[in-house]
C-alpha positions as a printed Julia matrix, in Angstrom:
274×3 Matrix{Float64}:
  2.81   31.27   12.44
  3.46   32.77    9.0
  6.65   31.93    7.14
  9.05   34.62    5.96
  8.82   36.08    2.46
 11.54   37.23    0.09
 11.98   38.39   -3.5
 14.6    36.61   -5.62
 15.67   36.47   -9.25
 15.84   32.77  -10.2
 16.47   30.6   -13.25
 14.24   27.68  -14.24
 16.8    25.27  -12.79
 16.96   27.14   -9.48
 13.15   27.19   -9.21
 12.94   23.42   -9.86
 15.7    22.76   -7.31
 14.07   24.85   -4.58
 10.7    23.18   -5.1
 12.24   19.7    -5.0
 14.25   20.37   -1.82
 11.14   21.52    0.01
 10.6    24.2     2.65
  8.57   26.44    0.31
  4.91   27.14    0.98
  4.4    29.19   -2.19
  6.51   30.42   -5.1
  4.92   33.15   -7.21
  6.56   34.36  -10.42
  6.04   38.13  -10.47
  7.6    38.82  -13.87
  9.86   37.37  -16.56
 13.2    39.17  -16.84
 14.6    37.22  -19.8
 14.38   33.74  -21.36
 15.68   31.99  -18.22
 15.36   34.53  -15.39
 12.3    35.32  -13.33
 11.57   37.64  -10.43
  9.93   35.41   -7.8
  8.16   35.99   -4.52
  8.91   33.09   -2.17
  6.94   32.26    0.97
  8.88   29.87    3.17
  7.26   27.38    5.52
  7.67   28.33    9.19
  9.67   25.13    9.72
 11.84   25.47    6.58
 15.07   25.08    8.59
 13.82   21.79   10.02
 13.81   20.36    6.51
 17.62   20.46    6.44
 18.22   17.03    7.96
 21.01   14.43    7.91
 18.64   11.66    6.8
 16.29   11.8     3.8
 13.8     9.57    2.04
 14.8     9.79   -1.62
 11.57    9.16   -3.56
 11.58    8.28   -7.25
  8.93    6.47   -9.28
  6.72    5.82   -6.21
  9.55    4.17   -4.25
 11.43    5.67   -1.3
 15.01    4.95   -0.24
 16.04    5.86    3.31
 19.57    7.25    3.28
 21.92    9.85    4.68
 22.09   12.89    2.4
 25.87   12.57    2.23
 25.5     9.11    0.63
 24.17   10.83   -2.5
 20.66   11.85   -3.55
 18.8    11.31   -6.79
 16.84    8.71   -8.77
 15.87    6.98   -5.52
 19.11    5.04   -6.05
 20.54    2.78   -3.37
 24.14    3.69   -2.51
 26.75    0.95   -2.23
 27.05    0.46    1.55
 28.67   -2.99    1.41
 30.36   -4.81    3.0
 29.13   -3.41    6.34
 25.58   -2.71    5.21
 22.93   -3.66    2.67
 19.5    -2.5     1.52
 16.32   -4.5     2.09
 12.99   -3.85    0.38
  9.83   -3.48    2.46
  7.22   -2.73   -0.19
  7.29    0.94   -1.14
 10.6     1.54    0.68
 14.22    0.32    0.82
 16.01    0.45    4.17
 19.76    0.33    5.01
 20.51   -2.4     7.55
 23.65   -4.12    8.8
 24.93   -6.82    6.47
 24.22   -9.77    8.77
 20.6    -9.02    9.77
 17.11   -9.4     8.32
 13.85   -7.65    9.18
 10.85   -9.61   10.44
  7.45   -9.18    8.8
  6.23   -7.3    11.87
  9.24   -4.93   11.8
  8.76   -4.31    8.07
  5.06   -3.53    8.5
  5.63   -1.08   11.39
  8.56    0.56    9.62
  6.63    1.0     6.38
  3.76    2.65    8.28
  6.2     5.08    9.99
  7.91    6.01    6.7
  4.54    6.74    5.08
  3.77    9.08    8.01
  7.1    10.88    7.43
  6.38   11.24    3.69
  2.83   12.47    4.33
  4.13   15.42    6.37
  5.49   17.05    3.2
  3.95   15.28    0.23
  3.1    11.76   -0.88
  4.82    8.64   -2.24
  3.92    9.5    -5.86
  5.72   12.86   -5.62
  9.45   12.45   -6.36
 11.84   14.42   -4.17
 13.98   14.37   -1.04
 11.86   14.12    2.11
 13.44   15.16    5.44
 13.74   12.6     8.24
 14.15   14.2    11.66
 16.39   12.9    14.44
 13.32   11.84   16.4
 12.14    9.85   13.37
 15.42    7.95   13.36
 14.92    7.19   17.05
 11.46    5.81   16.27
 12.98    3.64   13.53
 15.47    2.28   16.07
 12.63    1.57   18.48
 11.12   -0.67   15.8
 14.22   -2.48   14.49
 16.73   -1.94   17.31
 20.36   -1.77   16.23
 19.69   -3.3    12.8
 19.73    0.12   11.1
 22.96    0.77    9.18
 24.18    4.32    9.86
 27.61    4.21    8.22
 30.97    3.97    9.92
 34.4     5.54    9.88
 35.49    3.34    7.02
 32.49    4.34    4.9
 33.84    6.49    2.04
 30.47    8.22    1.66
 30.76    9.37    5.26
 34.19   10.82    4.49
 33.39   12.21    1.05
 34.36   15.77    1.93
 37.69   14.58    3.27
 38.29   12.56    0.1
 37.27   15.28   -2.33
 38.3    18.44   -0.55
 36.53   21.65    0.33
 33.13   21.22   -1.33
 30.06   22.96    0.06
 26.77   21.24    0.88
 25.07   23.62   -1.57
 27.28   22.52   -4.45
 26.82   18.82   -3.6
 23.04   19.31   -3.52
 23.13   21.28   -6.79
 25.01   18.46   -8.56
 22.66   15.82   -7.13
 19.68   17.86   -8.32
 21.13   18.25  -11.84
 21.69   14.48  -12.05
 18.01   13.95  -11.22
 16.8    16.72  -13.55
 18.79   15.58  -16.62
 18.73   11.84  -15.92
 15.44   11.31  -17.76
 16.69   13.23  -20.81
 19.63   10.96  -21.7
 20.38    7.29  -22.27
 23.95    6.92  -20.96
 26.04    8.09  -18.02
 28.49    9.76  -20.43
 25.69   11.9   -21.87
 24.52   12.7   -18.34
 28.06   13.71  -17.36
 28.33   16.14  -20.27
 25.01   17.79  -19.37
 25.77   18.16  -15.66
 29.39   19.29  -16.17
 28.08   22.6   -17.49
 26.66   23.4   -14.05
 29.7    22.37  -11.97
 31.45   25.36  -10.44
 34.66   23.96   -8.93
 37.36   21.3    -9.18
 35.92   19.63   -6.08
 32.47   19.68   -7.66
 33.81   17.88  -10.72
 35.33   15.19   -8.48
 32.03   14.78   -6.65
 30.16   14.49   -9.96
 32.33   11.61  -11.16
 32.29    9.98   -7.73
 28.48    9.97   -7.85
 28.36    8.77  -11.47
 30.63    5.9   -10.51
 28.23    4.88   -7.76
 25.25    4.98  -10.15
 27.26    2.76  -12.51
 27.79    0.23   -9.73
 24.07    0.14   -8.98
 23.1    -0.32  -12.63
 25.69   -3.08  -13.14
 24.49   -4.98  -10.09
 20.9    -4.88  -11.35
 22.02   -6.1   -14.77
 24.03   -8.96  -13.21
 21.02  -10.06  -11.17
 18.76   -9.98  -14.24
 21.12  -12.16  -16.28
 21.55  -15.02  -13.84
 19.92  -16.58  -10.81
 22.74  -18.97   -9.95
 25.82  -16.73   -9.93
 27.46  -16.55   -6.5
 26.9   -13.15   -4.86
 30.62  -12.79   -4.08
 31.32  -13.18   -7.78
 28.65  -10.6    -8.64
 30.17   -8.11   -6.2
 33.62   -8.81   -7.61
 32.35   -8.02  -11.13
 30.58   -4.89   -9.91
 33.64   -3.62   -8.04
 35.93   -4.21  -11.04
 33.42   -2.43  -13.27
 33.26    0.49  -10.87
 37.04    0.87  -10.69
 37.48    0.61  -14.46
 34.61    3.0   -15.18
 35.76    5.58  -12.66
 39.38    5.27  -13.81
 38.34    5.83  -17.44
 36.21    8.87  -16.6
 38.94   10.32  -14.35
 41.62    9.91  -17.05
 39.33   11.55  -19.61
 38.65   14.44  -17.28
 42.32   14.95  -16.36
 43.33   14.78  -20.03
 40.7    17.36  -20.97
 41.76   19.58  -18.06
 45.42   19.33  -19.08
 44.63   20.23  -22.69
 42.7    23.29  -21.49
 45.67   24.38  -19.35
 48.06   23.98  -22.31
 45.81   26.11  -24.54
 45.68   28.79  -21.87
 49.48   28.79  -21.57
 49.87   29.05  -25.36
 47.46   31.98  -25.44
 49.56   33.95  -22.95
 52.96   32.69  -24.18
 55.36   30.47  -22.24
């Protein structure tokens, strides 16, 4: 069965995003329109729609993280799913499990083999990107580890992100996640990353989602730093430090954003007279 074809005018960023998300069998650039616009002929895979799944394996630097797409994609980062869940490493992969369970060696081996099979359907472990995990794959995972898999709950703020932020589309969330991945390697700090990605945000809700995601990355980086600096610090104390850092960092970024937004509104009012 041959996939459908279409002609589209795309920017470099849009081409990169489409290739990373998957579903494309071939993308041929027919002609250059200007410095950042190209007329492209796209051949979609017959199963392109199947690639739009709730669960993904977020691969970065030859390591895959199993997660729900709504938990945030990019950098192969592990979202903060505590206190109800945690991530465990099983070689090339990290898996979300309930906070009070551990995986046996046999479970880890079988699970790793299954995740490699899922990756191999659309690429390989040394190709960064977001690999789709079908519902039947999740059922196979549950057959291996039973009810140990953490799937989120009603109290999980990632699960309710749209309710928290407002009316933000899946496309805009994916676009912001992609831009974070694309520009992440070009900068040294989260503030620099924010300034780069802000240029591509199209709505107020998108800006909220950007800073929500940046806050989560900050938590992850702080936790890694805390673990590197000490081997004896109590984990509750580490989490307390991380949480305080997250709140302070997010508060600072939010205040900066609101202040900037307010200044822009004042300038607009002055331009048109009060």
